[in-house]
Steps between C-alpha positions, in 0.01 A plus 500: 500500500262790546251375758221737393223307331663161561327195647642365828425221745626502858488165675479552873367848431253520787754607761857599575751517215247385243237751599747789486616383157147465365404845628808669356470332160135605485587855606750518213237405244504121480190283501555264792351169609558379856531129565498379860335257736118493504488616863735794438412869457573472129155610385512819708857577396424457130176697522688800644681550168225354278695182449393138492532232765540128436515259796779244481707257704841492332561144624199391292691507176210419269281751683772763463508440126124555484513812718780652293312423180194680638715797607664532159168469324354773720797728441514429130867401510805478725821704504615489864481220757604553862503210746524562874311203645711279727592402851704260710533303821748496786654153506858375520646229281533283809359536851468276805169384350669383181571631148303770324190336349479487123131593484563844652809553284304419185212724607732799538660427161157473339379827650808698404710345224252284309220753538725779371622293206145399411386862481815606313469233232133577443559877497779457245266311270250787506768767459653324201195592293532875564603746235851616594526846651727736301639221279784720377607582857428209735246264345362420844198278541490451876661515843485239777596606854518228765570522873794324664652601836844577636449168677582351160860608564529500882239262628472496876480203732162331453446645151626209292174449305437872454861559396486222243176636356615861480839397361315318223311819412824697493671231297230484234546862393792478261403169342140607450613838363721314253215266410269793428744758369428432134134577572573836660395390848712601800516308829624629835453435869513727802659372822364713785626498855252551787204714398203645687256232389291229660598387848827696487308827487339423837826440687601744777731780385780370722484159333501656154806706586686189613413317178645773276801600711740350243367709211737765364238771441220560564476295818131426477254263341431551132171652394271332244501813284878471470460154356235633261736774382756239402235302310416815306869574434550146368208533262625839383864406433555251214866443593398331826474129433601156618591578858378506858519847653553533875278756671647487848665825621830312498384241751648150517316244710694353792464126571211577737 
């Protein structure tokens, strides 16, 4: 899909991977709406490329539906949806204090898996009404790009909730792509390793080096713009569909 002139929403677009994606899509000619928490820098980020900002808490599922509706109305349509909002906790299945509590487990699943599915299902409904692009070539109507993690495949000690949530995002790709294939909507996920975002970005260089020592090459943290480049490549290439792509420099997480 040619991104120029298309309408895109980036959920979690106020910082990190989402911000880089929103900025690159806008730079390549897309009209972009940023959705992120009310207290985020979303308004400033969107204003920098003349985009739109819509405050949202992705665990407020009804509120997310309203925010996405407002974003699509403001854009005048939807062709690309990118979700990067998420997070986790450090808690083992069982500790000396007892088993992992269900409330925290559910909260992590809601933030990552349920929140991602909610946005994906709603985005697909909007995309289904698009006129297909190049009907004789691809017939595309939309592209959904979600964010998993390599923790989905090699979850570390204390990541049981986060691993379950990110594995769900990875696992949805093929089934959702099959569900939506007849409509010309593609679905993929990106599974990044450790990237220079959030609290990780503020770690000492020595700590960062230790965390990525098992990577094949390059032995460093990923950069948000590298994630954004993959988002753009996914949108551009119609043969990419139904899979979760690792973006990890060949790294495999050790148990801890």
